[in-house]
LUMGU-648271 format. One record per residue (C-alpha): residue number from 1; residue in one letter; x, y, z. Coordinates in steps of 0.05 Angstrom, whole numbers, plus 5000, padded with zeros to 4 digits. Example, Ala and Ser with C-alpha at 12.3 -4.5 7.8 and 13.67 -1.06 7.14 Angstrom:
residues 2
{i: 1, aa: A, east: 5246, north: 4910, up: 5156}
{i: 2, aa: S, east: 5273, north: 4979, up: 5143}
end
This chain:
residues 373
{i: 1, aa: M, east: 5054, north: 5212, up: 5137}
{i: 2, aa: T, east: 5050, north: 5283, up: 5165}
{i: 3, aa: R, east: 5038, north: 5314, up: 5233}
{i: 4, aa: F, east: 4986, north: 5283, up: 5278}
{i: 5, aa: S, east: 4947, north: 5324, up: 5327}
{i: 6, aa: T, east: 4919, north: 5262, up: 5360}
{i: 7, aa: F, east: 4978, north: 5216, up: 5356}
{i: 8, aa: F, east: 4964, north: 5183, up: 5423}
{i: 9, aa: A, east: 4890, north: 5198, up: 5425}
{i: 10, aa: A, east: 4865, north: 5126, up: 5418}
{i: 11, aa: T, east: 4860, north: 5113, up: 5492}
{i: 12, aa: A, east: 4829, north: 5180, up: 5507}
{i: 13, aa: I, east: 4771, north: 5167, up: 5460}
{i: 14, aa: A, east: 4763, north: 5093, up: 5474}
{i: 15, aa: S, east: 4704, north: 5103, up: 5520}
{i: 16, aa: S, east: 4665, north: 5140, up: 5466}
{i: 17, aa: L, east: 4691, north: 5107, up: 5402}
{i: 18, aa: F, east: 4645, north: 5047, up: 5404}
{i: 19, aa: L, east: 4581, north: 5084, up: 5420}
{i: 20, aa: V, east: 4571, north: 5084, up: 5345}
{i: 21, aa: P, east: 4507, north: 5043, up: 5332}
{i: 22, aa: A, east: 4503, north: 4981, up: 5290}
{i: 23, aa: L, east: 4489, north: 4991, up: 5217}
{i: 24, aa: A, east: 4418, north: 5011, up: 5204}
{i: 25, aa: A, east: 4414, north: 5046, up: 5137}
{i: 26, aa: D, east: 4379, north: 5017, up: 5076}
{i: 27, aa: T, east: 4446, north: 5011, up: 5041}
{i: 28, aa: I, east: 4516, north: 4999, up: 5069}
{i: 29, aa: K, east: 4562, north: 5055, up: 5048}
{i: 30, aa: I, east: 4636, north: 5042, up: 5038}
{i: 31, aa: G, east: 4684, north: 5098, up: 5020}
{i: 32, aa: V, east: 4742, north: 5083, up: 4973}
{i: 33, aa: A, east: 4798, north: 5135, up: 4977}
{i: 34, aa: G, east: 4862, north: 5143, up: 4938}
{i: 35, aa: P, east: 4895, north: 5182, up: 4881}
{i: 36, aa: M, east: 4841, north: 5181, up: 4827}
{i: 37, aa: T, east: 4875, north: 5238, up: 4790}
{i: 38, aa: G, east: 4946, north: 5262, up: 4783}
{i: 39, aa: A, east: 5012, north: 5226, up: 4772}
{i: 40, aa: N, east: 4993, north: 5166, up: 4815}
{i: 41, aa: A, east: 4921, north: 5158, up: 4790}
{i: 42, aa: T, east: 4935, north: 5088, up: 4764}
{i: 43, aa: F, east: 4942, north: 5063, up: 4835}
{i: 44, aa: G, east: 4876, north: 5093, up: 4859}
{i: 45, aa: E, east: 4838, north: 5068, up: 4798}
{i: 46, aa: Q, east: 4865, north: 4998, up: 4809}
{i: 47, aa: V, east: 4840, north: 4999, up: 4881}
{i: 48, aa: W, east: 4773, north: 5026, up: 4859}
{i: 49, aa: T, east: 4767, north: 4973, up: 4805}
{i: 50, aa: G, east: 4783, north: 4917, up: 4854}
{i: 51, aa: V, east: 4734, north: 4942, up: 4907}
{i: 52, aa: S, east: 4680, north: 4953, up: 4854}
{i: 53, aa: A, east: 4690, north: 4883, up: 4825}
{i: 54, aa: Y, east: 4679, north: 4849, up: 4893}
{i: 55, aa: V, east: 4621, north: 4894, up: 4913}
{i: 56, aa: N, east: 4587, north: 4880, up: 4847}
{i: 57, aa: E, east: 4592, north: 4805, up: 4863}
{i: 58, aa: V, east: 4564, north: 4815, up: 4932}
{i: 59, aa: N, east: 4506, north: 4859, up: 4908}
{i: 60, aa: A, east: 4489, north: 4811, up: 4852}
{i: 61, aa: S, east: 4482, north: 4755, up: 4902}
{i: 62, aa: G, east: 4434, north: 4794, up: 4945}
{i: 63, aa: G, east: 4481, north: 4840, up: 4984}
{i: 64, aa: I, east: 4490, north: 4835, up: 5059}
{i: 65, aa: D, east: 4426, north: 4810, up: 5091}
{i: 66, aa: G, east: 4388, north: 4840, up: 5033}
{i: 67, aa: K, east: 4423, north: 4908, up: 5036}
{i: 68, aa: Q, east: 4462, north: 4932, up: 4976}
{i: 69, aa: I, east: 4531, north: 4961, up: 4985}
{i: 70, aa: E, east: 4540, north: 5032, up: 4959}
{i: 71, aa: L, east: 4610, north: 5056, up: 4942}
{i: 72, aa: V, east: 4632, north: 5128, up: 4949}
{i: 73, aa: K, east: 4696, north: 5150, up: 4914}
{i: 74, aa: G, east: 4745, north: 5199, up: 4946}
{i: 75, aa: D, east: 4803, north: 5229, up: 4907}
{i: 76, aa: D, east: 4861, north: 5250, up: 4952}
{i: 77, aa: A, east: 4914, north: 5254, up: 4897}
{i: 78, aa: C, east: 4963, north: 5226, up: 4949}
{i: 79, aa: E, east: 4962, north: 5294, up: 4983}
{i: 80, aa: P, east: 4953, north: 5295, up: 5059}
{i: 81, aa: K, east: 4910, north: 5358, up: 5062}
{i: 82, aa: Q, east: 4865, north: 5331, up: 5007}
{i: 83, aa: A, east: 4861, north: 5265, up: 5044}
{i: 84, aa: V, east: 4836, north: 5300, up: 5106}
{i: 85, aa: A, east: 4783, north: 5336, up: 5064}
{i: 86, aa: V, east: 4761, north: 5269, up: 5035}
{i: 87, aa: A, east: 4757, north: 5238, up: 5104}
{i: 88, aa: N, east: 4715, north: 5295, up: 5131}
{i: 89, aa: R, east: 4669, north: 5290, up: 5071}
{i: 90, aa: F, east: 4662, north: 5214, up: 5080}
{i: 91, aa: V, east: 4643, north: 5224, up: 5154}
{i: 92, aa: D, east: 4600, north: 5288, up: 5152}
{i: 93, aa: Q, east: 4568, north: 5286, up: 5084}
{i: 94, aa: D, east: 4570, north: 5215, up: 5056}
{i: 95, aa: K, east: 4560, north: 5180, up: 5123}
{i: 96, aa: V, east: 4603, north: 5121, up: 5103}
{i: 97, aa: Q, east: 4605, north: 5061, up: 5150}
{i: 98, aa: A, east: 4674, north: 5036, up: 5129}
{i: 99, aa: V, east: 4732, north: 5058, up: 5085}
{i: 100, aa: V, east: 4780, north: 5023, up: 5038}
{i: 101, aa: G, east: 4840, north: 5069, up: 5037}
{i: 102, aa: H, east: 4878, north: 5110, up: 5032}
{i: 103, aa: F, east: 4932, north: 5090, up: 4983}
{i: 104, aa: C, east: 4993, north: 5132, up: 5003}
{i: 105, aa: S, east: 5015, north: 5127, up: 5076}
{i: 106, aa: S, east: 5021, north: 5203, up: 5077}
{i: 107, aa: S, east: 4946, north: 5205, up: 5064}
{i: 108, aa: T, east: 4925, north: 5146, up: 5107}
{i: 109, aa: I, east: 4958, north: 5172, up: 5170}
{i: 110, aa: P, east: 4921, north: 5238, up: 5178}
{i: 111, aa: A, east: 4856, north: 5212, up: 5148}
{i: 112, aa: S, east: 4855, north: 5153, up: 5195}
{i: 113, aa: E, east: 4853, north: 5199, up: 5255}
{i: 114, aa: I, east: 4786, north: 5224, up: 5231}
{i: 115, aa: Y, east: 4760, north: 5154, up: 5218}
{i: 116, aa: N, east: 4784, north: 5130, up: 5286}
{i: 117, aa: D, east: 4752, north: 5189, up: 5322}
{i: 118, aa: N, east: 4686, north: 5172, up: 5288}
{i: 119, aa: G, east: 4689, north: 5097, up: 5297}
{i: 120, aa: I, east: 4695, north: 5078, up: 5223}
{i: 121, aa: L, east: 4728, north: 5013, up: 5204}
{i: 122, aa: T, east: 4786, north: 5028, up: 5157}
{i: 123, aa: V, east: 4827, north: 4979, up: 5115}
{i: 124, aa: T, east: 4885, north: 5004, up: 5073}
{i: 125, aa: P, east: 4907, north: 4961, up: 5014}
{i: 126, aa: S, east: 4975, north: 4994, up: 5006}
{i: 127, aa: S, east: 4999, north: 5039, up: 5062}
{i: 128, aa: T, east: 5061, north: 5004, up: 5089}
{i: 129, aa: N, east: 5090, north: 5056, up: 5137}
{i: 130, aa: P, east: 5092, north: 5027, up: 5208}
{i: 131, aa: I, east: 5060, north: 5090, up: 5238}
{i: 132, aa: V, east: 4995, north: 5071, up: 5204}
{i: 133, aa: T, east: 4982, north: 5016, up: 5255}
{i: 134, aa: D, east: 5032, north: 5033, up: 5310}
{i: 135, aa: R, east: 4988, north: 5089, up: 5340}
{i: 136, aa: G, east: 4940, north: 5041, up: 5372}
{i: 137, aa: F, east: 4880, north: 5062, up: 5330}
{i: 138, aa: E, east: 4830, north: 5006, up: 5340}
{i: 139, aa: T, east: 4794, north: 5017, up: 5274}
{i: 140, aa: M, east: 4856, north: 5013, up: 5230}
{i: 141, aa: F, east: 4874, north: 4950, up: 5191}
{i: 142, aa: R, east: 4914, north: 4936, up: 5128}
{i: 143, aa: T, east: 4919, north: 4880, up: 5077}
{i: 144, aa: C, east: 4991, north: 4896, up: 5058}
{i: 145, aa: G, east: 5056, north: 4889, up: 5095}
{i: 146, aa: R, east: 5099, north: 4940, up: 5133}
{i: 147, aa: D, east: 5161, north: 4978, up: 5113}
{i: 148, aa: D, east: 5202, north: 4951, up: 5170}
{i: 149, aa: Q, east: 5186, north: 4880, up: 5146}
{i: 150, aa: Q, east: 5204, north: 4900, up: 5075}
{i: 151, aa: A, east: 5269, north: 4933, up: 5098}
{i: 152, aa: V, east: 5295, north: 4869, up: 5130}
{i: 153, aa: V, east: 5281, north: 4830, up: 5066}
{i: 154, aa: A, east: 5314, north: 4886, up: 5024}
{i: 155, aa: G, east: 5375, north: 4888, up: 5068}
{i: 156, aa: A, east: 5385, north: 4813, up: 5062}
{i: 157, aa: F, east: 5373, north: 4815, up: 4987}
{i: 158, aa: I, east: 5424, north: 4870, up: 4974}
{i: 159, aa: L, east: 5478, north: 4845, up: 5021}
{i: 160, aa: D, east: 5470, north: 4770, up: 5015}
{i: 161, aa: T, east: 5439, north: 4757, up: 4947}
{i: 162, aa: L, east: 5468, north: 4814, up: 4906}
{i: 163, aa: K, east: 5530, north: 4815, up: 4952}
{i: 164, aa: L, east: 5536, north: 4891, up: 4948}
{i: 165, aa: D, east: 5553, north: 4937, up: 5006}
{i: 166, aa: K, east: 5565, north: 5005, up: 4974}
{i: 167, aa: I, east: 5493, north: 5028, up: 4975}
{i: 168, aa: A, east: 5463, north: 5096, up: 4958}
{i: 169, aa: L, east: 5397, north: 5108, up: 4992}
{i: 170, aa: I, east: 5350, north: 5155, up: 4954}
{i: 171, aa: H, east: 5280, north: 5174, up: 4977}
{i: 172, aa: D, east: 5224, north: 5221, up: 4953}
{i: 173, aa: K, east: 5215, north: 5258, up: 5020}
{i: 174, aa: D, east: 5146, north: 5228, up: 5026}
{i: 175, aa: T, east: 5124, north: 5185, up: 5085}
{i: 176, aa: Y, east: 5123, north: 5121, up: 5045}
{i: 177, aa: G, east: 5188, north: 5132, up: 5008}
{i: 178, aa: Q, east: 5230, north: 5162, up: 5064}
{i: 179, aa: G, east: 5200, north: 5114, up: 5114}
{i: 180, aa: L, east: 5221, north: 5055, up: 5071}
{i: 181, aa: V, east: 5291, north: 5082, up: 5062}
{i: 182, aa: D, east: 5300, north: 5099, up: 5135}
{i: 183, aa: A, east: 5278, north: 5029, up: 5155}
{i: 184, aa: L, east: 5329, north: 4999, up: 5107}
{i: 185, aa: K, east: 5383, north: 5047, up: 5134}
{i: 186, aa: K, east: 5370, north: 5020, up: 5204}
{i: 187, aa: T, east: 5373, north: 4948, up: 5178}
{i: 188, aa: L, east: 5439, north: 4961, up: 5143}
{i: 189, aa: E, east: 5469, north: 4995, up: 5204}
{i: 190, aa: E, east: 5450, north: 4936, up: 5247}
{i: 191, aa: R, east: 5492, north: 4894, up: 5200}
{i: 192, aa: G, east: 5550, north: 4943, up: 5204}
{i: 193, aa: V, east: 5540, north: 4975, up: 5136}
{i: 194, aa: E, east: 5536, north: 5051, up: 5127}
{i: 195, aa: P, east: 5506, north: 5078, up: 5062}
{i: 196, aa: V, east: 5554, north: 5115, up: 5016}
{i: 197, aa: L, east: 5499, north: 5166, up: 5001}
{i: 198, aa: Y, east: 5433, north: 5187, up: 5032}
{i: 199, aa: E, east: 5394, north: 5237, up: 4990}
{i: 200, aa: G, east: 5323, north: 5261, up: 4980}
{i: 201, aa: L, east: 5292, north: 5283, up: 4915}
{i: 202, aa: T, east: 5227, north: 5322, up: 4905}
{i: 203, aa: R, east: 5164, north: 5289, up: 4880}
{i: 204, aa: G, east: 5145, north: 5318, up: 4813}
{i: 205, aa: E, east: 5216, north: 5329, up: 4789}
{i: 206, aa: R, east: 5240, north: 5291, up: 4728}
{i: 207, aa: D, east: 5312, north: 5314, up: 4718}
{i: 208, aa: F, east: 5357, north: 5273, up: 4763}
{i: 209, aa: N, east: 5423, north: 5277, up: 4725}
{i: 210, aa: A, east: 5457, north: 5316, up: 4780}
{i: 211, aa: L, east: 5435, north: 5263, up: 4830}
{i: 212, aa: V, east: 5460, north: 5208, up: 4785}
{i: 213, aa: T, east: 5528, north: 5243, up: 4783}
{i: 214, aa: K, east: 5528, north: 5244, up: 4860}
{i: 215, aa: I, east: 5512, north: 5169, up: 4861}
{i: 216, aa: K, east: 5570, north: 5156, up: 4813}
{i: 217, aa: S, east: 5618, north: 5200, up: 4854}
{i: 218, aa: A, east: 5599, north: 5163, up: 4917}
{i: 219, aa: G, east: 5623, north: 5097, up: 4886}
{i: 220, aa: A, east: 5556, north: 5063, up: 4896}
{i: 221, aa: T, east: 5546, north: 4994, up: 4868}
{i: 222, aa: A, east: 5472, north: 4991, up: 4889}
{i: 223, aa: V, east: 5418, north: 5044, up: 4893}
{i: 224, aa: Y, east: 5358, north: 5034, up: 4937}
{i: 225, aa: F, east: 5300, north: 5080, up: 4920}
{i: 226, aa: G, east: 5240, north: 5094, up: 4965}
{i: 227, aa: G, east: 5184, north: 5126, up: 4924}
{i: 228, aa: L, east: 5135, north: 5117, up: 4868}
{i: 229, aa: I, east: 5139, north: 5104, up: 4793}
{i: 230, aa: P, east: 5134, north: 5177, up: 4768}
{i: 231, aa: E, east: 5203, north: 5190, up: 4800}
{i: 232, aa: A, east: 5232, north: 5120, up: 4798}
{i: 233, aa: G, east: 5224, north: 5113, up: 4722}
{i: 234, aa: P, east: 5263, north: 5175, up: 4702}
{i: 235, aa: L, east: 5316, north: 5160, up: 4755}
{i: 236, aa: I, east: 5326, north: 5090, up: 4726}
{i: 237, aa: R, east: 5329, north: 5118, up: 4655}
{i: 238, aa: Q, east: 5380, north: 5172, up: 4672}
{i: 239, aa: I, east: 5423, north: 5121, up: 4709}
{i: 240, aa: H, east: 5423, north: 5080, up: 4646}
{i: 241, aa: E, east: 5436, north: 5140, up: 4601}
{i: 242, aa: Q, east: 5497, north: 5160, up: 4642}
{i: 243, aa: G, east: 5524, north: 5089, up: 4637}
{i: 244, aa: L, east: 5525, north: 5079, up: 4712}
{i: 245, aa: D, east: 5535, north: 5005, up: 4728}
{i: 246, aa: V, east: 5492, north: 4995, up: 4791}
{i: 247, aa: K, east: 5437, north: 4950, up: 4814}
{i: 248, aa: F, east: 5372, north: 4990, up: 4826}
{i: 249, aa: V, east: 5329, north: 4963, up: 4882}
{i: 250, aa: S, east: 5262, north: 4989, up: 4906}
{i: 251, aa: G, east: 5198, north: 4971, up: 4942}
{i: 252, aa: D, east: 5128, north: 4947, up: 4925}
{i: 253, aa: A, east: 5106, north: 5011, up: 4890}
{i: 254, aa: L, east: 5145, north: 4988, up: 4828}
{i: 255, aa: A, east: 5099, north: 4927, up: 4820}
{i: 256, aa: Q, east: 5063, north: 4960, up: 4761}
{i: 257, aa: T, east: 5068, north: 4954, up: 4686}
{i: 258, aa: E, east: 5075, north: 5030, up: 4682}
{i: 259, aa: I, east: 5148, north: 5024, up: 4705}
{i: 260, aa: V, east: 5168, north: 4998, up: 4636}
{i: 261, aa: T, east: 5147, north: 5062, up: 4599}
{i: 262, aa: A, east: 5169, north: 5108, up: 4656}
{i: 263, aa: A, east: 5239, north: 5078, up: 4655}
{i: 264, aa: G, east: 5245, north: 5087, up: 4580}
{i: 265, aa: G, east: 5234, north: 5015, up: 4559}
{i: 266, aa: A, east: 5247, north: 4945, up: 4582}
{i: 267, aa: Q, east: 5320, north: 4949, up: 4563}
{i: 268, aa: N, east: 5331, north: 4997, up: 4622}
{i: 269, aa: L, east: 5303, north: 4948, up: 4672}
{i: 270, aa: K, east: 5359, north: 4896, up: 4666}
{i: 271, aa: N, east: 5389, north: 4911, up: 4734}
{i: 272, aa: V, east: 5324, north: 4933, up: 4769}
{i: 273, aa: Y, east: 5292, north: 4894, up: 4827}
{i: 274, aa: Y, east: 5234, north: 4907, up: 4873}
{i: 275, aa: S, east: 5202, north: 4873, up: 4933}
{i: 276, aa: S, east: 5129, north: 4856, up: 4936}
{i: 277, aa: A, east: 5080, north: 4805, up: 4962}
{i: 278, aa: A, east: 5087, north: 4736, up: 4932}
{i: 279, aa: N, east: 5045, north: 4730, up: 4869}
{i: 280, aa: P, east: 4974, north: 4719, up: 4895}
{i: 281, aa: L, east: 4954, north: 4690, up: 4827}
{i: 282, aa: E, east: 4995, north: 4628, up: 4844}
{i: 283, aa: D, east: 4957, north: 4617, up: 4910}
{i: 284, aa: P, east: 4900, north: 4567, up: 4902}
{i: 285, aa: A, east: 4862, north: 4605, up: 4957}
{i: 286, aa: T, east: 4852, north: 4663, up: 4909}
{i: 287, aa: A, east: 4817, north: 4622, up: 4855}
{i: 288, aa: D, east: 4748, north: 4650, up: 4869}
{i: 289, aa: A, east: 4772, north: 4722, up: 4865}
{i: 290, aa: Q, east: 4809, north: 4707, up: 4801}
{i: 291, aa: A, east: 4747, north: 4676, up: 4770}
{i: 292, aa: A, east: 4705, north: 4737, up: 4790}
{i: 293, aa: L, east: 4755, north: 4785, up: 4759}
{i: 294, aa: K, east: 4760, north: 4744, up: 4695}
{i: 295, aa: K, east: 4684, north: 4742, up: 4691}
{i: 296, aa: A, east: 4682, north: 4818, up: 4696}
{i: 297, aa: N, east: 4738, north: 4824, up: 4645}
{i: 298, aa: I, east: 4783, north: 4859, up: 4695}
{i: 299, aa: A, east: 4859, north: 4850, up: 4694}
{i: 300, aa: P, east: 4885, north: 4823, up: 4761}
{i: 301, aa: D, east: 4934, north: 4880, up: 4771}
{i: 302, aa: N, east: 4971, north: 4887, up: 4836}
{i: 303, aa: Y, east: 4929, north: 4938, up: 4873}
{i: 304, aa: T, east: 4865, north: 4913, up: 4840}
{i: 305, aa: L, east: 4876, north: 4850, up: 4880}
{i: 306, aa: F, east: 4892, north: 4887, up: 4944}
{i: 307, aa: G, east: 4832, north: 4932, up: 4935}
{i: 308, aa: Y, east: 4789, north: 4870, up: 4924}
{i: 309, aa: A, east: 4819, north: 4838, up: 4987}
{i: 310, aa: S, east: 4806, north: 4900, up: 5029}
{i: 311, aa: A, east: 4733, north: 4901, up: 5008}
{i: 312, aa: Q, east: 4729, north: 4827, up: 5025}
{i: 313, aa: T, east: 4757, north: 4843, up: 5094}
{i: 314, aa: I, east: 4704, north: 4895, up: 5108}
{i: 315, aa: V, east: 4646, north: 4853, up: 5082}
{i: 316, aa: A, east: 4670, north: 4793, up: 5122}
{i: 317, aa: A, east: 4671, north: 4834, up: 5186}
{i: 318, aa: V, east: 4601, north: 4862, up: 5172}
{i: 319, aa: Q, east: 4573, north: 4793, up: 5155}
{i: 320, aa: G, east: 4610, north: 4758, up: 5211}
{i: 321, aa: T, east: 4580, north: 4804, up: 5263}
{i: 322, aa: K, east: 4511, north: 4806, up: 5230}
{i: 323, aa: E, east: 4520, north: 4881, up: 5218}
{i: 324, aa: G, east: 4545, north: 4890, up: 5289}
{i: 325, aa: S, east: 4580, north: 4950, up: 5319}
{i: 326, aa: V, east: 4649, north: 4973, up: 5300}
{i: 327, aa: E, east: 4674, north: 4943, up: 5365}
{i: 328, aa: D, east: 4644, north: 4876, up: 5344}
{i: 329, aa: Q, east: 4675, north: 4881, up: 5275}
{i: 330, aa: I, east: 4744, north: 4896, up: 5303}
{i: 331, aa: A, east: 4739, north: 4837, up: 5351}
{i: 332, aa: W, east: 4716, north: 4792, up: 5294}
{i: 333, aa: L, east: 4775, north: 4810, up: 5250}
{i: 334, aa: R, east: 4825, north: 4798, up: 5306}
{i: 335, aa: A, east: 4795, north: 4730, up: 5319}
{i: 336, aa: N, east: 4783, north: 4705, up: 5248}
{i: 337, aa: S, east: 4817, north: 4699, up: 5180}
{i: 338, aa: V, east: 4790, north: 4720, up: 5113}
{i: 339, aa: K, east: 4799, north: 4682, up: 5048}
{i: 340, aa: S, east: 4818, north: 4738, up: 5001}
{i: 341, aa: A, east: 4843, north: 4757, up: 4932}
{i: 342, aa: V, east: 4914, north: 4759, up: 4960}
{i: 343, aa: G, east: 4910, north: 4696, up: 5002}
{i: 344, aa: D, east: 4885, north: 4679, up: 5071}
{i: 345, aa: L, east: 4892, north: 4740, up: 5117}
{i: 346, aa: A, east: 4893, north: 4743, up: 5192}
{i: 347, aa: W, east: 4909, north: 4804, up: 5236}
{i: 348, aa: N, east: 4945, north: 4819, up: 5301}
{i: 349, aa: D, east: 4921, north: 4868, up: 5354}
{i: 350, aa: K, east: 4953, north: 4926, up: 5316}
{i: 351, aa: G, east: 4914, north: 4911, up: 5253}
{i: 352, aa: D, east: 4975, north: 4885, up: 5216}
{i: 353, aa: V, east: 4972, north: 4822, up: 5173}
{i: 354, aa: K, east: 5004, north: 4763, up: 5209}
{i: 355, aa: D, east: 5065, north: 4732, up: 5175}
{i: 356, aa: F, east: 5063, north: 4777, up: 5114}
{i: 357, aa: K, east: 5116, north: 4754, up: 5064}
{i: 358, aa: F, east: 5156, north: 4798, up: 5017}
{i: 359, aa: V, east: 5196, north: 4768, up: 4959}
{i: 360, aa: F, east: 5239, north: 4800, up: 4905}
{i: 361, aa: Y, east: 5226, north: 4806, up: 4830}
{i: 362, aa: A, east: 5268, north: 4824, up: 4770}
{i: 363, aa: F, east: 5247, north: 4838, up: 4698}
{i: 364, aa: D, east: 5253, north: 4796, up: 4636}
{i: 365, aa: D, east: 5272, north: 4822, up: 4567}
{i: 366, aa: A, east: 5201, north: 4844, up: 4554}
{i: 367, aa: G, east: 5195, north: 4881, up: 4620}
{i: 368, aa: A, east: 5151, north: 4829, up: 4654}
{i: 369, aa: P, east: 5165, north: 4815, up: 4727}
{i: 370, aa: V, east: 5198, north: 4749, up: 4744}
{i: 371, aa: P, east: 5218, north: 4721, up: 4812}
{i: 372, aa: S, east: 5290, north: 4738, up: 4828}
{i: 373, aa: N, east: 5336, north: 4681, up: 4847}
end
């Protein structure tokens, strides 16, 4: 999500990348990185909880070939510089053998350069920016979809389902948020629709009344927001307070119960929609994961499930190769599927999930998500 000093370095290091030896330690160390503090800490803690739940199951059943999995937590606060520091610590100090993370694309992109240079298998549960996997980094995988996939679905939803074409595009200037909006902008333009407004706000701000006035002046009938809940909630609330009659549409970051409070109550979510993966709890393939979470008294929150699935991906690769090299693990993941907490997953040569499906949700009167017709 920021500058990359080794953007096209994958081929240059290919000859040395896989000289990393097979796992040989008494324990298998996996790093878990994300925002464990700050405004987006709920996301990081969900990922940590999901990974921990699965690892506890594996360890309780004897681990991997008798070895216990040891988790190492890394707090990047969704800040790229902090993410780089976490990545360096994982590699140099903690000696992790794989990483679940990071959460924000702006953190995953620079951190993954370090992991790739050091031959560390990395699986992000949430970073949807296309750049994450478009750089040709062999070690990079994800269990979520991509923004360009999400943008096509969003464009069709706004134009064909909501039947609105006066669209204000608002982003938070971050790699995830702006990347999502820019992908939608391209999708709209391909269908002959120009946005009536394209604006960026600053993460951390909470007063968006001037922006809402701009949206109103532009004659928008729909607002598409690329960003996270700490900014999305106040923006939704202030749109409601100004009496602006628009549909508010956003991406998968809104798939959290925190949006209800952030938006000022369920009554403000009447015309709010977001895209996300189809509800994994309705997939029979996730029954084992659901049972494990229930046994551990853990709520199956969105990123808890994706964290769980990312840990399953890493463990499957290690087990499937009998603790083989990183090269073996990569080849195994590209050739096999994994039964996970978010359904059966298979990957292409980029490390993207094959045939990932996004669907849209609305909110009921109590603020609970419901499929949007």
